[in-house]
ChimeraX commands (.cxc) that place a marker at each C-alpha (Angstrom):
marker #1 position 58.55,30.70,96.56 radius 0.5
marker #1 position 61.35,33.03,97.67 radius 0.5
marker #1 position 62.88,36.09,96.06 radius 0.5
marker #1 position 65.72,34.30,94.29 radius 0.5
marker #1 position 63.31,31.65,92.95 radius 0.5
marker #1 position 61.07,34.44,91.64 radius 0.5
marker #1 position 64.01,36.06,89.85 radius 0.5
marker #1 position 65.09,32.78,88.28 radius 0.5
marker #1 position 61.52,32.19,87.08 radius 0.5
marker #1 position 61.44,35.69,85.53 radius 0.5
marker #1 position 64.74,35.08,83.74 radius 0.5
marker #1 position 63.39,31.80,82.42 radius 0.5
marker #1 position 60.25,33.56,81.14 radius 0.5
marker #1 position 62.45,35.95,79.15 radius 0.5
marker #1 position 63.59,33.11,76.92 radius 0.5
marker #1 position 60.65,34.01,74.65 radius 0.5
marker #1 position 62.81,36.80,73.17 radius 0.5
marker #1 position 66.19,36.55,71.49 radius 0.5
marker #1 position 67.74,39.72,72.90 radius 0.5
marker #1 position 69.35,40.44,76.24 radius 0.5
marker #1 position 67.04,41.95,78.87 radius 0.5
marker #1 position 68.42,43.70,81.94 radius 0.5
marker #1 position 66.48,43.46,85.22 radius 0.5
marker #1 position 66.19,46.31,87.69 radius 0.5
marker #1 position 64.55,45.46,91.00 radius 0.5
marker #1 position 62.00,48.12,91.96 radius 0.5
marker #1 position 62.68,48.24,95.70 radius 0.5
marker #1 position 60.24,50.87,96.95 radius 0.5
marker #1 position 59.19,49.96,100.55 radius 0.5
marker #1 position 61.35,46.82,100.48 radius 0.5
marker #1 position 63.84,46.24,103.29 radius 0.5
marker #1 position 67.58,46.30,102.76 radius 0.5
marker #1 position 67.62,42.58,103.58 radius 0.5
marker #1 position 65.20,41.93,100.71 radius 0.5
marker #1 position 67.30,44.10,98.41 radius 0.5
marker #1 position 70.49,42.26,99.34 radius 0.5
marker #1 position 68.81,38.90,98.80 radius 0.5
marker #1 position 67.63,39.93,95.34 radius 0.5
marker #1 position 71.09,41.22,94.41 radius 0.5
marker #1 position 72.67,38.00,95.68 radius 0.5
marker #1 position 71.06,36.18,92.76 radius 0.5
marker #1 position 73.59,37.92,90.45 radius 0.5
marker #1 position 70.74,38.24,87.94 radius 0.5
marker #1 position 69.73,41.80,88.85 radius 0.5
marker #1 position 71.59,44.72,87.27 radius 0.5
marker #1 position 70.59,47.29,89.89 radius 0.5
marker #1 position 68.27,48.11,92.74 radius 0.5
marker #1 position 65.91,50.87,91.61 radius 0.5
marker #1 position 64.56,53.37,94.12 radius 0.5
marker #1 position 61.68,55.82,93.60 radius 0.5
marker #1 position 62.38,58.20,96.46 radius 0.5
marker #1 position 65.57,59.99,97.42 radius 0.5
marker #1 position 65.04,59.65,101.16 radius 0.5
marker #1 position 64.44,55.92,100.86 radius 0.5
marker #1 position 67.53,55.43,98.74 radius 0.5
marker #1 position 69.63,57.30,101.27 radius 0.5
marker #1 position 68.22,55.29,104.18 radius 0.5
marker #1 position 69.05,51.97,102.47 radius 0.5
marker #1 position 72.26,52.97,100.73 radius 0.5
marker #1 position 74.98,50.33,100.74 radius 0.5
marker #1 position 77.92,50.91,98.42 radius 0.5
marker #1 position 78.23,47.20,97.69 radius 0.5
marker #1 position 74.91,47.43,95.80 radius 0.5
marker #1 position 74.42,49.03,92.38 radius 0.5
marker #1 position 71.62,51.61,92.58 radius 0.5
marker #1 position 69.43,53.24,89.95 radius 0.5
marker #1 position 66.97,56.06,90.52 radius 0.5
marker #1 position 63.67,55.27,88.79 radius 0.5
marker #1 position 61.18,57.76,90.25 radius 0.5
marker #1 position 60.33,61.41,89.69 radius 0.5
marker #1 position 63.32,63.47,90.77 radius 0.5
marker #1 position 63.19,67.01,92.15 radius 0.5
marker #1 position 66.06,69.25,91.14 radius 0.5
marker #1 position 66.88,70.12,94.77 radius 0.5
marker #1 position 67.40,66.41,95.57 radius 0.5
marker #1 position 69.85,65.62,92.77 radius 0.5
marker #1 position 72.91,66.52,94.87 radius 0.5
marker #1 position 72.07,63.81,97.41 radius 0.5
marker #1 position 72.16,60.92,94.96 radius 0.5
marker #1 position 74.50,61.99,92.16 radius 0.5
marker #1 position 77.45,60.09,93.64 radius 0.5
marker #1 position 75.36,57.02,94.47 radius 0.5
marker #1 position 73.51,55.96,91.33 radius 0.5
marker #1 position 74.45,54.18,88.13 radius 0.5
marker #1 position 71.54,55.43,86.08 radius 0.5
marker #1 position 68.77,58.03,86.47 radius 0.5
marker #1 position 65.71,56.78,84.55 radius 0.5
marker #1 position 63.45,59.81,84.78 radius 0.5
marker #1 position 64.91,62.88,83.06 radius 0.5
marker #1 position 61.83,64.69,81.75 radius 0.5
marker #1 position 62.61,68.41,81.71 radius 0.5
marker #1 position 65.44,70.78,80.90 radius 0.5
marker #1 position 65.86,72.09,84.45 radius 0.5
marker #1 position 66.45,68.57,85.77 radius 0.5
marker #1 position 68.99,67.75,83.06 radius 0.5
marker #1 position 70.81,71.02,83.78 radius 0.5
marker #1 position 70.97,70.27,87.51 radius 0.5
marker #1 position 72.19,66.70,86.96 radius 0.5
marker #1 position 74.90,68.03,84.65 radius 0.5
marker #1 position 75.99,70.62,87.22 radius 0.5
marker #1 position 76.09,68.17,90.14 radius 0.5
marker #1 position 77.82,65.50,88.05 radius 0.5
marker #1 position 80.51,68.00,87.11 radius 0.5
marker #1 position 81.05,68.79,90.80 radius 0.5
marker #1 position 81.54,65.07,91.40 radius 0.5
marker #1 position 83.87,64.66,88.42 radius 0.5
marker #1 position 81.62,62.12,86.72 radius 0.5
marker #1 position 79.49,61.72,83.64 radius 0.5
marker #1 position 76.01,60.65,84.77 radius 0.5
marker #1 position 74.17,58.10,82.66 radius 0.5
marker #1 position 70.49,59.01,82.25 radius 0.5
marker #1 position 67.35,57.91,80.43 radius 0.5
marker #1 position 64.78,60.31,79.04 radius 0.5
marker #1 position 61.33,59.54,80.39 radius 0.5
marker #1 position 58.56,59.22,77.82 radius 0.5
marker #1 position 54.93,59.74,78.77 radius 0.5
marker #1 position 53.58,57.25,76.25 radius 0.5
marker #1 position 49.93,57.64,77.24 radius 0.5
marker #1 position 50.01,61.45,77.54 radius 0.5
marker #1 position 48.77,61.24,81.14 radius 0.5
marker #1 position 48.54,64.61,82.86 radius 0.5
marker #1 position 49.29,62.99,86.23 radius 0.5
marker #1 position 52.68,61.66,85.08 radius 0.5
marker #1 position 55.91,63.28,84.04 radius 0.5
marker #1 position 57.65,62.55,80.79 radius 0.5
marker #1 position 58.16,63.82,77.27 radius 0.5
marker #1 position 55.58,63.05,74.60 radius 0.5
marker #1 position 56.89,60.85,71.80 radius 0.5
marker #1 position 56.52,63.57,69.18 radius 0.5
marker #1 position 58.63,65.95,71.31 radius 0.5
marker #1 position 61.55,63.60,72.01 radius 0.5
marker #1 position 63.82,64.81,69.20 radius 0.5
marker #1 position 63.49,68.45,70.24 radius 0.5
marker #1 position 64.16,67.58,73.89 radius 0.5
marker #1 position 67.25,65.52,73.04 radius 0.5
marker #1 position 68.59,68.42,70.96 radius 0.5
marker #1 position 67.93,70.79,73.88 radius 0.5
marker #1 position 69.99,68.79,76.38 radius 0.5
marker #1 position 72.61,67.35,74.03 radius 0.5
marker #1 position 75.31,69.90,74.86 radius 0.5
marker #1 position 75.55,69.00,78.56 radius 0.5
marker #1 position 79.04,67.55,78.97 radius 0.5
marker #1 position 78.44,65.65,82.22 radius 0.5
marker #1 position 75.34,63.76,81.10 radius 0.5
marker #1 position 75.39,60.69,78.88 radius 0.5
marker #1 position 71.93,59.99,77.45 radius 0.5
marker #1 position 71.75,56.20,77.38 radius 0.5
marker #1 position 68.20,55.70,76.08 radius 0.5
marker #1 position 64.57,56.12,77.02 radius 0.5
marker #1 position 62.23,54.94,79.76 radius 0.5
marker #1 position 58.52,54.73,78.99 radius 0.5
marker #1 position 55.61,54.94,81.41 radius 0.5
marker #1 position 52.20,53.71,80.25 radius 0.5
marker #1 position 48.71,53.97,81.78 radius 0.5
marker #1 position 47.95,51.30,84.37 radius 0.5
marker #1 position 44.48,50.69,82.96 radius 0.5
marker #1 position 45.58,49.76,79.43 radius 0.5
marker #1 position 44.56,46.30,78.23 radius 0.5
marker #1 position 47.03,44.00,76.48 radius 0.5
marker #1 position 46.21,45.29,72.99 radius 0.5
marker #1 position 46.64,48.91,74.06 radius 0.5
marker #1 position 49.90,48.05,75.80 radius 0.5
marker #1 position 51.28,46.28,72.72 radius 0.5
marker #1 position 50.38,49.17,70.41 radius 0.5
marker #1 position 51.93,51.69,72.81 radius 0.5
marker #1 position 55.10,49.70,73.41 radius 0.5
marker #1 position 55.48,49.21,69.65 radius 0.5
marker #1 position 55.22,52.98,69.08 radius 0.5
marker #1 position 57.92,53.62,71.69 radius 0.5
marker #1 position 60.13,50.93,70.15 radius 0.5
marker #1 position 59.74,52.49,66.69 radius 0.5
marker #1 position 60.90,55.86,68.03 radius 0.5
marker #1 position 63.75,54.25,69.99 radius 0.5
marker #1 position 64.90,52.43,66.84 radius 0.5
marker #1 position 65.23,55.78,65.07 radius 0.5
marker #1 position 67.41,57.11,67.89 radius 0.5
marker #1 position 69.47,54.04,68.77 radius 0.5
marker #1 position 73.27,54.29,68.73 radius 0.5
marker #1 position 76.08,52.43,70.49 radius 0.5
marker #1 position 75.63,54.63,73.55 radius 0.5
marker #1 position 71.89,55.33,73.20 radius 0.5
marker #1 position 70.99,51.70,73.75 radius 0.5
marker #1 position 68.53,51.30,76.63 radius 0.5
marker #1 position 64.82,50.85,76.05 radius 0.5
marker #1 position 63.34,50.67,79.55 radius 0.5
marker #1 position 59.68,49.70,79.57 radius 0.5
marker #1 position 57.67,47.07,81.33 radius 0.5
marker #1 position 56.86,46.36,84.96 radius 0.5
marker #1 position 55.52,43.35,86.84 radius 0.5
marker #1 position 52.09,43.33,85.17 radius 0.5
marker #1 position 53.22,43.89,81.57 radius 0.5
marker #1 position 56.91,43.07,81.18 radius 0.5
marker #1 position 56.40,40.12,78.82 radius 0.5
marker #1 position 54.47,42.33,76.39 radius 0.5
marker #1 position 57.18,44.98,76.74 radius 0.5
marker #1 position 60.08,42.65,75.97 radius 0.5
marker #1 position 58.22,41.20,73.00 radius 0.5
marker #1 position 58.01,44.80,71.74 radius 0.5
marker #1 position 61.77,45.24,72.15 radius 0.5
marker #1 position 62.34,46.41,75.73 radius 0.5
marker #1 position 65.83,45.54,76.95 radius 0.5
marker #1 position 65.45,46.84,80.52 radius 0.5
marker #1 position 62.51,46.05,82.79 radius 0.5
marker #1 position 61.69,47.38,86.26 radius 0.5
marker #1 position 60.12,44.72,88.45 radius 0.5
marker #1 position 58.88,44.96,92.03 radius 0.5
marker #1 position 55.97,42.67,92.80 radius 0.5
marker #1 position 57.16,39.94,90.42 radius 0.5
marker #1 position 60.39,39.73,92.40 radius 0.5
marker #1 position 59.33,40.47,95.97 radius 0.5
marker #1 position 55.65,39.48,96.02 radius 0.5
marker #1 position 52.81,41.70,97.18 radius 0.5
marker #1 position 53.64,44.46,99.64 radius 0.5
marker #1 position 52.63,43.65,103.17 radius 0.5
marker link #1:1,2 radius 0.2
marker link #1:2,3 radius 0.2
marker link #1:3,4 radius 0.2
marker link #1:4,5 radius 0.2
marker link #1:5,6 radius 0.2
marker link #1:6,7 radius 0.2
marker link #1:7,8 radius 0.2
marker link #1:8,9 radius 0.2
marker link #1:9,10 radius 0.2
marker link #1:10,11 radius 0.2
marker link #1:11,12 radius 0.2
marker link #1:12,13 radius 0.2
marker link #1:13,14 radius 0.2
marker link #1:14,15 radius 0.2
marker link #1:15,16 radius 0.2
marker link #1:16,17 radius 0.2
marker link #1:17,18 radius 0.2
marker link #1:18,19 radius 0.2
marker link #1:19,20 radius 0.2
marker link #1:20,21 radius 0.2
marker link #1:21,22 radius 0.2
marker link #1:22,23 radius 0.2
marker link #1:23,24 radius 0.2
marker link #1:24,25 radius 0.2
marker link #1:25,26 radius 0.2
marker link #1:26,27 radius 0.2
marker link #1:27,28 radius 0.2
marker link #1:28,29 radius 0.2
marker link #1:29,30 radius 0.2
marker link #1:30,31 radius 0.2
marker link #1:31,32 radius 0.2
marker link #1:32,33 radius 0.2
marker link #1:33,34 radius 0.2
marker link #1:34,35 radius 0.2
marker link #1:35,36 radius 0.2
marker link #1:36,37 radius 0.2
marker link #1:37,38 radius 0.2
marker link #1:38,39 radius 0.2
marker link #1:39,40 radius 0.2
marker link #1:40,41 radius 0.2
marker link #1:41,42 radius 0.2
marker link #1:42,43 radius 0.2
marker link #1:43,44 radius 0.2
marker link #1:44,45 radius 0.2
marker link #1:45,46 radius 0.2
marker link #1:46,47 radius 0.2
marker link #1:47,48 radius 0.2
marker link #1:48,49 radius 0.2
marker link #1:49,50 radius 0.2
marker link #1:50,51 radius 0.2
marker link #1:51,52 radius 0.2
marker link #1:52,53 radius 0.2
marker link #1:53,54 radius 0.2
marker link #1:54,55 radius 0.2
marker link #1:55,56 radius 0.2
marker link #1:56,57 radius 0.2
marker link #1:57,58 radius 0.2
marker link #1:58,59 radius 0.2
marker link #1:59,60 radius 0.2
marker link #1:60,61 radius 0.2
marker link #1:61,62 radius 0.2
marker link #1:62,63 radius 0.2
marker link #1:63,64 radius 0.2
marker link #1:64,65 radius 0.2
marker link #1:65,66 radius 0.2
marker link #1:66,67 radius 0.2
marker link #1:67,68 radius 0.2
marker link #1:68,69 radius 0.2
marker link #1:69,70 radius 0.2
marker link #1:70,71 radius 0.2
marker link #1:71,72 radius 0.2
marker link #1:72,73 radius 0.2
marker link #1:73,74 radius 0.2
marker link #1:74,75 radius 0.2
marker link #1:75,76 radius 0.2
marker link #1:76,77 radius 0.2
marker link #1:77,78 radius 0.2
marker link #1:78,79 radius 0.2
marker link #1:79,80 radius 0.2
marker link #1:80,81 radius 0.2
marker link #1:81,82 radius 0.2
marker link #1:82,83 radius 0.2
marker link #1:83,84 radius 0.2
marker link #1:84,85 radius 0.2
marker link #1:85,86 radius 0.2
marker link #1:86,87 radius 0.2
marker link #1:87,88 radius 0.2
marker link #1:88,89 radius 0.2
marker link #1:89,90 radius 0.2
marker link #1:90,91 radius 0.2
marker link #1:91,92 radius 0.2
marker link #1:92,93 radius 0.2
marker link #1:93,94 radius 0.2
marker link #1:94,95 radius 0.2
marker link #1:95,96 radius 0.2
marker link #1:96,97 radius 0.2
marker link #1:97,98 radius 0.2
marker link #1:98,99 radius 0.2
marker link #1:99,100 radius 0.2
marker link #1:100,101 radius 0.2
marker link #1:101,102 radius 0.2
marker link #1:102,103 radius 0.2
marker link #1:103,104 radius 0.2
marker link #1:104,105 radius 0.2
marker link #1:105,106 radius 0.2
marker link #1:106,107 radius 0.2
marker link #1:107,108 radius 0.2
marker link #1:108,109 radius 0.2
marker link #1:109,110 radius 0.2
marker link #1:110,111 radius 0.2
marker link #1:111,112 radius 0.2
marker link #1:112,113 radius 0.2
marker link #1:113,114 radius 0.2
marker link #1:114,115 radius 0.2
marker link #1:115,116 radius 0.2
marker link #1:116,117 radius 0.2
marker link #1:117,118 radius 0.2
marker link #1:118,119 radius 0.2
marker link #1:119,120 radius 0.2
marker link #1:120,121 radius 0.2
marker link #1:121,122 radius 0.2
marker link #1:122,123 radius 0.2
marker link #1:123,124 radius 0.2
marker link #1:124,125 radius 0.2
marker link #1:125,126 radius 0.2
marker link #1:126,127 radius 0.2
marker link #1:127,128 radius 0.2
marker link #1:128,129 radius 0.2
marker link #1:129,130 radius 0.2
marker link #1:130,131 radius 0.2
marker link #1:131,132 radius 0.2
marker link #1:132,133 radius 0.2
marker link #1:133,134 radius 0.2
marker link #1:134,135 radius 0.2
marker link #1:135,136 radius 0.2
marker link #1:136,137 radius 0.2
marker link #1:137,138 radius 0.2
marker link #1:138,139 radius 0.2
marker link #1:139,140 radius 0.2
marker link #1:140,141 radius 0.2
marker link #1:141,142 radius 0.2
marker link #1:142,143 radius 0.2
marker link #1:143,144 radius 0.2
marker link #1:144,145 radius 0.2
marker link #1:145,146 radius 0.2
marker link #1:146,147 radius 0.2
marker link #1:147,148 radius 0.2
marker link #1:148,149 radius 0.2
marker link #1:149,150 radius 0.2
marker link #1:150,151 radius 0.2
marker link #1:151,152 radius 0.2
marker link #1:152,153 radius 0.2
marker link #1:153,154 radius 0.2
marker link #1:154,155 radius 0.2
marker link #1:155,156 radius 0.2
marker link #1:156,157 radius 0.2
marker link #1:157,158 radius 0.2
marker link #1:158,159 radius 0.2
marker link #1:159,160 radius 0.2
marker link #1:160,161 radius 0.2
marker link #1:161,162 radius 0.2
marker link #1:162,163 radius 0.2
marker link #1:163,164 radius 0.2
marker link #1:164,165 radius 0.2
marker link #1:165,166 radius 0.2
marker link #1:166,167 radius 0.2
marker link #1:167,168 radius 0.2
marker link #1:168,169 radius 0.2
marker link #1:169,170 radius 0.2
marker link #1:170,171 radius 0.2
marker link #1:171,172 radius 0.2
marker link #1:172,173 radius 0.2
marker link #1:173,174 radius 0.2
marker link #1:174,175 radius 0.2
marker link #1:175,176 radius 0.2
marker link #1:176,177 radius 0.2
marker link #1:177,178 radius 0.2
marker link #1:178,179 radius 0.2
marker link #1:179,180 radius 0.2
marker link #1:180,181 radius 0.2
marker link #1:181,182 radius 0.2
marker link #1:182,183 radius 0.2
marker link #1:183,184 radius 0.2
marker link #1:184,185 radius 0.2
marker link #1:185,186 radius 0.2
marker link #1:186,187 radius 0.2
marker link #1:187,188 radius 0.2
marker link #1:188,189 radius 0.2
marker link #1:189,190 radius 0.2
marker link #1:190,191 radius 0.2
marker link #1:191,192 radius 0.2
marker link #1:192,193 radius 0.2
marker link #1:193,194 radius 0.2
marker link #1:194,195 radius 0.2
marker link #1:195,196 radius 0.2
marker link #1:196,197 radius 0.2
marker link #1:197,198 radius 0.2
marker link #1:198,199 radius 0.2
marker link #1:199,200 radius 0.2
marker link #1:200,201 radius 0.2
marker link #1:201,202 radius 0.2
marker link #1:202,203 radius 0.2
marker link #1:203,204 radius 0.2
marker link #1:204,205 radius 0.2
marker link #1:205,206 radius 0.2
marker link #1:206,207 radius 0.2
marker link #1:207,208 radius 0.2
marker link #1:208,209 radius 0.2
marker link #1:209,210 radius 0.2
marker link #1:210,211 radius 0.2
marker link #1:211,212 radius 0.2
marker link #1:212,213 radius 0.2
marker link #1:213,214 radius 0.2
view
């Protein structure tokens, strides 16, 4: 089964929910040819890269790019004019830098606030109970548009733990949702069906689209 067939199968599997779900292809270590093939399906909203250097090495302005990995403040300037959406804003200093670089580029940068739903020390992200305070802290930046939240969950959670965690994130998102604060990004290749059933409307898929890494 090829990449486009995989994408069509994923889209078909999303018929279990009655809301629109946007697909971002997680393209870490994938070749530009694979990225272009995935985007040719017209079913992928963006190609999502985890690393700045890899995004720059693959960059093609005919492709819509998102940045989905941890982002260092000193790397923001290299991607600010190249990405649709930054999924991983998790600290004030990063938001401040994105705002500054976006202003230099005469744009308003769409971002998601990253939530550390499992409170893992090894991962970035804001704890659910701290999200309101963080949003208040960064709300005055004029060149950032906060479009929603992106949740990361522990890889070792079973289905019941995943469902409970996704439901908690959805409950918090529902409190915050507005016309512009509308993205709930959660779910990857191993758990996206549970995520969309809990209300996710953006999913980040790598292996489900491209197959196992070589």
